[in-house]
Structures are given as C-alpha cells and as structure tokens.
C-alpha positions, 0 to 999 in steps of 0.5 A: 142139714145145714138148713136146720137152726144151730144153736151154741150154748156157751160162756164168756172166757171160754176158749173151748167155746171159741173153738166151736164159733171159729168152726162155725164161722169158717164153714159159713153156718150161721148160729145163735150163741146162748150164753150161759152162766156157770155159777147158775146152770140153766136147764138147757145146759143140763138138759142137753149135757147131763153128764158133764154139765159144761159148755160148749153144747152145739144144738143142730135142729133136734141133735145135740153134740158136746165136747169141743174137739167132738164139735169140731169134728162134727162141724167139719163132716156135717157143714159145707166149706172149707175142710178143718181137718187135713184130706190126708189120713195120716195128717189127719190123724197127726192133727188129731193127736196133738189136739188130744196132747193139748188137752190131755197132757198139756192143759194140766200144768199149763194152767197149774203153772200159774195159780201155784202162788207161793209154792215155788217148787211146784210152780217151778215143775209145772212151767217147766213141763209146760215149756217143754210141751210148748217146745213140741207144739212149736215143732209141729209148725215145721216153718208153715204159718199154721199148722195146717199150712197157710189157713187156720185149720182143726189143730190151730182151733184146738190150740186157741187157748195159746194164742189170745188166752195165754198171754192174758193169763200170764199178765194176771198171774205173773207168770211168763211161758211164752217168748219170742226168743224160746219160741219165734215160730209160735209167737208169729203163729199166735199172732197170725191166729188172733189177726185171722178174719174169721177168728177175730170175728168172734175173740174177745177183746183182751181188755175183756178177757183181762177183767174176767180173768182178773175177777177170778184169779184168787178161785183159781189159786184156791182151786189149784192149792186144793189140787196140789193137797189132793195129790199128796 
C-alpha cells in the first residue's frame, strides 16, 4: 500500500490539515499537498468529500479518507513507521477519548471565547468553560513531555491547534486563554510540540498565520454573533 501515491487536499491555516501532514511526516510517507480554495471549492474536493465538503481529505491510491481524526488512525494502520496510538488498549482508548473531547466538547467554547466581541456575558462564560477544559488537558500530561510519553503521538497531533494556533488567535482577538502560571505543563508541551523536528517541517509561520486570521477577524465575529442569535 505504501507504494501507491498519497495526496492530501488541504487549505492554509487549518490545524486539521496540519494534523494529517504531521502524521505523514512521522511515518515518513511522501505526499503531495493540494491547496484548496475554500471560498471556491474544487470539483476534486466535492467529488472526494461530498458529505461535508471540507478539508482535509487523504487520497491514497484509489481510496479516499475524510475527517482528520479518522485519517490519523488510517495512516497509523496503513503505513509503516512509529506508531501514533499507544500499544496498550486502555491507553489507546484514552487517547481516542481525549481527541474526541478536543473536537466535540472543547472546540466550540474555545473558538467562541475569542469572537463574541462586545457580548461580555457570553465571552466570560465561554472563556470560563475553555479554561476549565484546558485544565483537564493539562492534567492528562501527568508530568510527561508529550501526552503519550517522550515523543509526539496521536493526542499531541489532535491537540495541535492549542500549540501554534492558540497564541496567534489570542493576539488577533485580544483574549488570553493560556498562560504559564495557570498551565505550566501545557505551555511547556506547546513549546516542545512546535519545536519538534517533524512538526516544524509542516508548520506555518506565526506571522503568516497572524495575517491569515487577522484578515478573517470580521467574518469570525459575524459568525459567532449569528451562532449566539440562533441559540436564543
């Protein structure tokens, strides 16, 4: 299977695409990155992900795999190289649980805490929930360098948006969620993650990400406002 071409449909600025790139690099799998314009989606993307119409999409030979966490598990099983998930069944289940926690429970309050604008009541509520969730993740490090031990693994990759991306978005939005006094282990983890050799090979520069999210600030705030109105 490894001899078949590997292509990745992705878009700039997406931590979900970064997840897949890191996994491929850790496994030593050559791949072609196809840059997608999410404001004008290509026929290639619509053909291979007709359900969600989102990136990332992994094309491995004639096989298509969608959704970043699903793709990570596929890469772990389909290619040789260092394992991304732990060997122990319980530890593997824990890694999957916390990855789902990040995407399903953490993502919404984390994102909304930045873009609620003048709505101080909602901002405080979202920031409070996001910080509580960050504390839960901090506890999972348990004195280790990375979530699974001494090297980058499945849960570290799943949490990548909380490494490089969070600081950038904090600066754009003027909201601080992460600091070394409250989350010392987490901040050390984030620094170690962004400086890992495999990670740096596919990590966008901070300046480029800052420009990208600054350009979209008004859109993000409008979407947050629309979401709040839809839930009233």
